N, C-alpha and C positions, 0 to 999 in steps of 0.2 A: 776708241781708236784715235790715235793722234795723226796729224798731218805729217807728211814727209818733210824733212828739214829743207827741201829745195823750195818751199814756199816762203817768200819774203813779203812782208806787208809794208807799204808806204802809206802812212796815215796823214792825209793832207789837213793841216791845222793852221794855215797861215792867213785865212781870210779875215777881213776887218769886221764883218757882221754889222754893217752900218744901219740896217733896218732894226736892229735890237737897241738902237738909241743909247740911252745913258748906261745900259748894262755893259756895253763894250767900249765906253769912253776910255777906260784905263785897264781893260781886261780883254784877253784874247777870247773870241767867241767860244771856242771849244772848252775854255775854262769857266764859262758862266755856270753858276750853280743851278742844279735842277731841283732835287728834293733829297732829304735825308742824307746829306753829305756827298751825294753823287754829282759830278760835273758832267757836262755834255760829252766830253771826250771819253768818259768812262764806258759809254755804251759800245763804241767801236773797239776800244781796247779790251773790254771784257769779252766781246764776241770772238776776237782773235785769240785771246788767252784761253778761253774755255774750249776753243776748237783745236788747240794744240799748236798754234803758230809759235815758233820759237825765235823768230827773227823779225823784229818790229822797229821801224824807223818812223819817228814823228817829225814831219816837216813843218816847221813853225816860221813865222815872220812877224806879224802884227802883234804888238804888246806881248812879247814872248815870256816876260818874267813871271806873270801869273800862271802861265801854263807850265813852265819849267818847275816852278815851286810846287805845284800840285803833283807833277810826275815824280819829283824827287821825294816828296813826302809819302805818297801812296803807292806808286807803281815800281819805283826803283828797288825798294826792299824785296818786293815779290820777285822781280826779275833776277836779282842777285841770288835769292834763295833757290829759285827754280832753274837757274842756269839758262835763262832767256836773254838774248841780246836785245836790249831796249835802248835806243839812242834818240837824241833830239838833234836835228840838223837845222841850222840857221843859214841865211845867205852869207856867203863869204864876203870879206871886206878887203880893200886894198887892191892895187893893180887894176886889172880890167874886170874885176868882180862887179856884179850888179844884182839888185834885188830880184826875187822871183816875180815874174810878170803874169803868171797864170798857173793853173794846175799842171798843165803839161810842161811848162817851163820849169816848174819846181822839181818834177821828176827828171827832166832832161839834165838839169844841173847836178843831179845826184845819181846818175846812171852808173858812175864809177863804184858806188857803194853796192849796187845790185850785182855788178859784174864781179866785184871782189869777193862776194859771198857765194858766188856760183849758183844763184837762184835760177831755177828753171821756170817757175811760175811767180808772177808778181801780182799781189793783191793791192790795188790802189783804192783806198777807202776814204770816204769823207769822215771828218772828225766831229760833226756837229748835228747828228740825227739821233732820234730816239727810237730804238728798236732792239730786238733780240734776234740773233741769226747764228745758225750753225754753219760756219764757213766750209766745213768739210763737205756738206751737201752740194754747195755751189762748185767746189773743186771736182766732185764726182760727175756732176752734170757737164762741166767743161771738158772732162776727159771723154765722156761718152759721145759728145758731139764732135770731138776732134776739132775744137774751136781754137782760133787764134786769140779771140777776145770774147769774154762773156760779160754781159751787163745785167746786174740785178735789177729787176723791174716788177712793177705791180700796178693794178688799176687804181687810178685816183680820179676824184671828181673833175670833170672837164673844166669847171670854173677855176680850178687852181693849177691846171696843168701847164699854163703858159709860163709858170715860174720854174719849170723843170724841163728835162730832155724828154721828148715824146718819140715813141718807138712804133714802127710798123713791122710786124713779124709774120712769117708764114706759119703754117700748121706745125712744122717741125721746130719752130722757135727761132729760125734763122732770121736775122734782122735785115730787112730790105730798104728801110729808110730810117734815118735818125735826124730829128730836128731839135736843136737846142733852144728852149724858151720861145717857141713859136707864138706869134700874136693870135693865130687861130689854130689851136691844137686839133689834130685829127681825132675823131672819136673811134673807139674800138668797134670792130664789126659786130653788129647785133647788140651793142650797148652804147647808145648815143649819149648817155649821161656821163660816161667815163672815157679816159684816155689811158693808154699803156705807157707808163712813165718810168724813166730811169731813177734809181735811188742814189746815184752817184757812187756806186760801188762797182769796181771793174776788176776782172781777172784777165791778165795777159800772159800768153806764152812769151817768155823773155825775148826770143828772137823776133817775134812779131812787134813787140814794143820797141826794140832797137830799130827795126826797119821803118816803122811809122815815124819815129822821131827823126831818123836820118832823112826821110823824104820831105819833111816839113821845113819851112823857113823858120829858123829859131827866133827871128825878130817879129814875125807876124803870127805864126801858128803856135800860140802860147797856151791854148785852152783845150782840154779834152773834149768837152761838149761841142764847142763851136768849130773846132778844127780837126783834131785827130780822129774822133769817132766817125764823123761823116766820111772821112777818107778811108777809114778801116772798113766801113760797110761797103764801100764801092769796090774794094779789091781783096778783101780777106773774109775768112769764115768768122762771122760775128753772130753770136746767139744771145737771146734774152733768157735769163734764168728767172723763172717765175717764183718770186719770193713767197707767194701765198702757199706754196707747197712746202716751205721750210718748216721744220718742227724742232723745237728745243725741249729738253726734258724739264719736268717740274711745272709746266703751265697749268693754271687752274682752269676749271670748266668755264668760269665766267670771263676768262681773258679773251681778247680779240686775237685770233690767229692771224699772223701776217701784219701785226701792228707795226706801223712805221710812220713817223712824222718828221717833216722838215720844219724845224722850229726857227725859221729865219726872221720872224717878227715877234714883237712882244705879245701880241694876241695869240699867235700860234704856240708860243712857249707857255703862256698861261693855260691854254686849252690842254696841252700835253700834261702839264702838272695836275690839272683836274682829273685827267684820265688815269693818273697813277694813285689817286686818293679814293677814299670811301671803302666800304666793306667788300665791294665787288669791282675792283679796278679793272679797267680795260687792259692795262699793263701793270703787273704786280712787281714792284721793285724788289720784294723780299722773296727771292726764289733761291734757296740754298743749293739747288742742283745746277743753277746757272747764275752765279753771283755777279753782281755788277761792279764790285770793287774788292780787291784782295786784302787790302789793309786799311779799312776805314778806322781811324783812331777810336779806341775805346770799345771795340767789338771783339768778342771772343772768337778765336780761330780765324780772324781776318775776314769773316763773311759778313755781308751786309745784314744787319739785324732786322727782324720783322718789326715794323713800327707799331707803336701802341695804337689802340683803337682810336684814342683821341687824336693822335697825330695823323692817322690815316684819313680822318674826316676833315682835316684842315688843309688848306692850300697855302704854300709858301707865298709870302707877300713880297719877295725880293724883286718881282717884276711889277 
């Protein structure tokens, strides 16, 4: 089953990725290589594509040439063949134009694209995380809850939660508090070693997104986590979608359900690469029922090939 055409995705791919050090000196963070020809942005794009999203806008800014080249080489041929609208948006130049100053500002400056397409639901997804997700299941949850905003979330070790948005939700999943990168993350009830954290993937009813952006100061309220989401929690129906319940086809018995990693540092990127290697990887990149790239050069049928046994035991040395 495909999603309705009223769902539009805004993939936020403009961050500098300074904690990835030399890897992002001349390369957009979402274009950083992962393994076997896959780039970081391929995870978000593949999840949207495999879920049937037909309208995808990649919002870029920092070192965009590397990202645009990858999209043109790998994803544009697929989009042309499948009749999918895939576009890259950069900050405008000239006149009173200005760079994107945050995630919310990047969407605010491109709301005209959402309105022109008549999207009823807007999926705002990060471009630089490692995971598999059937977006249709999050859309169904959003509809069941009658939500204005849904935030994909999962338990994470509390020691790493201060780098993420931390959520407090009631038994029905309605979010009562949202704190972006708190110094002292609140533990989950009954689970003091973990916090309930945002994955940086949001689903908005378009009218709710319009309203939130209109209520905010465009010069100060520039970020979803720090500004828009706390405001949304205070006045709208905001729900946490439990990513651990999401299932995609083709997963092996050895794989970790609900696998998701924020690879914001070189150490985290190396760890995620190790997770994708070996005879029983925690996330298997070779899943023909949920391919991570439609047109990896040199592969039959455009599907990601299953790596050889030798390759699967090695870890890329690019980091």
